[in-house]
C-alpha positions in Angstrom: 233.7 35.0 -110.2 236.2 33.7 -107.6 238.1 30.3 -107.8 235.8 29.1 -105.6 231.5 28.3 -106.7 229.7 28.6 -104.0 225.9 27.8 -103.3 225.4 31.6 -103.3 226.9 31.9 -107.0 224.9 29.0 -108.1 221.6 31.1 -106.4 222.3 33.8 -108.1 223.2 31.9 -111.4 219.7 30.0 -111.2 218.0 33.5 -110.7 219.8 35.5 -113.6 219.4 32.3 -115.7 215.7 31.7 -115.6 214.4 35.2 -113.9 213.4 33.9 -110.8 213.7 35.5 -107.5 216.4 35.3 -105.0 214.0 33.5 -103.0 212.6 31.1 -105.5 216.4 30.2 -106.7 217.2 29.2 -103.1 214.4 26.9 -102.7 215.2 25.4 -105.8 219.3 25.1 -105.1 218.2 24.1 -101.5 215.8 21.3 -102.7 218.3 19.9 -104.9 220.7 19.5 -102.3 218.6 18.2 -100.0 217.4 15.4 -102.4 221.3 14.7 -103.1 221.9 14.4 -99.0 218.9 12.0 -98.5 219.8 9.7 -101.6 223.9 9.7 -100.2 222.1 8.7 -96.6 220.5 6.3 -97.8 223.4 4.8 -99.0 222.2 5.0 -102.9 224.3 6.6 -105.4 223.7 9.8 -107.4 224.1 10.1 -110.8 223.7 13.1 -112.9 223.6 13.0 -116.7 226.8 14.3 -117.8 228.5 15.1 -114.7 229.2 12.2 -112.7 228.2 9.9 -110.1 228.6 10.2 -106.6 229.0 7.0 -104.9 229.0 6.5 -100.9 231.7 4.3 -99.9 232.1 1.8 -96.7 236.0 2.8 -95.5 237.3 -0.3 -93.1 238.8 0.3 -89.7 242.6 0.7 -90.0 245.7 1.3 -88.0 247.0 4.9 -88.7 249.7 7.0 -87.0 248.8 10.7 -84.9 251.6 13.0 -87.1 251.8 15.2 -84.5 252.5 12.6 -81.8 253.8 9.8 -83.7 251.4 7.3 -81.8 249.7 4.2 -83.2 245.8 4.6 -83.6 242.8 2.8 -84.7 241.1 4.9 -87.1 237.4 4.0 -86.9 235.1 2.7 -89.7 233.3 5.2 -91.5 231.3 6.4 -94.9 232.8 8.2 -97.4 231.1 10.0 -100.6 233.4 9.6 -103.4 232.9 11.2 -107.3 233.5 9.7 -110.8 233.3 12.1 -113.7 231.1 11.8 -117.0 232.7 11.2 -119.8 231.4 14.2 -121.3 232.8 16.4 -118.3 236.2 14.8 -118.5 236.2 15.9 -122.4 235.2 19.3 -121.4 238.1 19.5 -118.8 240.7 17.7 -121.2 240.3 19.7 -124.5 243.5 19.5 -125.1 245.6 16.8 -126.0 248.6 16.1 -123.4 251.8 15.4 -124.8 253.6 12.5 -124.0 257.1 13.1 -123.6 259.4 11.2 -126.2 261.2 8.5 -124.5 265.4 8.5 -125.2 266.6 5.3 -126.6 269.9 6.5 -127.6 272.6 5.9 -125.1 275.5 6.1 -127.4 278.0 8.7 -126.1 279.2 11.7 -128.1 282.3 12.9 -128.0 
């Protein structure tokens, strides 16, 4: 499998895991994605237990700058989707504890 999970990969995995035809798997995946889109469009959060939560957030209008020209501009208000992962997913992704670097408090100079 490549580094990116695509809709086609999901369809194939659903078909293989459940013994469904490819056509039936496409219907299932499309239905699921459509339910998620409809919920987000209506402003509802989507919470998938053991995975995470998709939330719609309102971004206010703000000043910005065009990086190509350097001109100031106003960025219009808009909605964005954010993702907050569940504790279970966080655990799975971070199975090895990260060791913190030891702070050196020794300021003496050795000659």
